[in-house]
C-alpha positions in Angstrom: 42.1 70.3 89.4 45.8 71.2 89.7 47.3 68.0 91.0 50.9 67.1 90.9 51.9 64.1 88.7 52.2 61.7 91.6 48.8 62.6 93.1 47.2 62.4 89.7 48.6 59.0 89.0 47.4 57.8 92.4 43.9 59.2 91.7 43.8 57.4 88.3 44.9 54.1 89.9 42.3 54.4 92.6 39.5 55.2 90.1 40.5 52.3 87.8 40.2 49.9 90.8 37.0 51.5 92.2 34.2 49.0 91.6 31.4 51.6 91.7 30.3 54.7 89.8 32.1 58.0 90.1 31.1 61.4 88.6 34.2 63.2 87.5 34.2 66.9 86.4 37.5 68.0 84.9 38.9 70.2 82.2 41.9 67.8 81.9 41.2 66.0 78.6 44.0 63.6 79.0 42.8 62.6 82.4 39.3 62.1 81.2 40.5 60.1 78.2 42.3 57.7 80.5 39.6 57.1 83.1 36.2 57.8 81.4 34.1 54.9 80.3 30.9 57.0 79.8 30.4 60.7 79.2 27.4 62.9 80.0 27.9 66.0 78.0 25.9 69.2 78.1 26.0 70.4 74.5 24.6 73.6 73.1 21.1 74.8 73.9 20.1 72.5 76.8 20.9 69.3 74.9 22.4 66.5 77.0 24.3 63.7 75.3 25.1 60.3 76.8 28.1 58.6 75.3 29.7 55.3 76.0 33.5 55.5 75.6 36.4 57.7 76.5 36.9 61.4 75.8 38.8 61.0 72.5 36.0 58.8 71.1 33.4 61.2 72.3 35.1 64.1 70.5 35.2 62.0 67.3 31.5 61.2 67.6 30.7 64.9 68.3 32.6 65.9 65.1 30.7 63.3 63.1 27.3 64.4 64.5 27.7 68.1 64.6 30.6 68.9 62.2 34.3 69.8 62.6 33.5 73.2 64.3 31.6 71.5 67.1 34.7 70.8 69.1 36.2 74.3 68.9 35.9 76.4 72.0 33.0 78.8 72.1 32.1 81.6 74.4 29.0 80.8 76.3 26.1 83.3 76.1 24.3 83.4 79.4 20.5 83.8 79.3 18.7 85.5 82.1 16.5 83.2 84.1 12.9 84.1 83.8 10.6 83.3 86.7 6.9 82.7 86.7 
């Protein structure tokens, strides 16, 4: 996740030219905004959202769907996994 500028630029160029599908996991919003064409987002209580577009467009859509506070950082509350 902590790449120097030259390596990050090379990675972006390689991903833009890649003809297939790549799953990218990153906290770098600017990087995601430049390379993402679709986003699979895990939102809230086990809800998964499929979005076609870049990260900036996804955030606008999330605000529209869930309100302005939806894009603010929140502390995750872990639930104990129950078996059986």
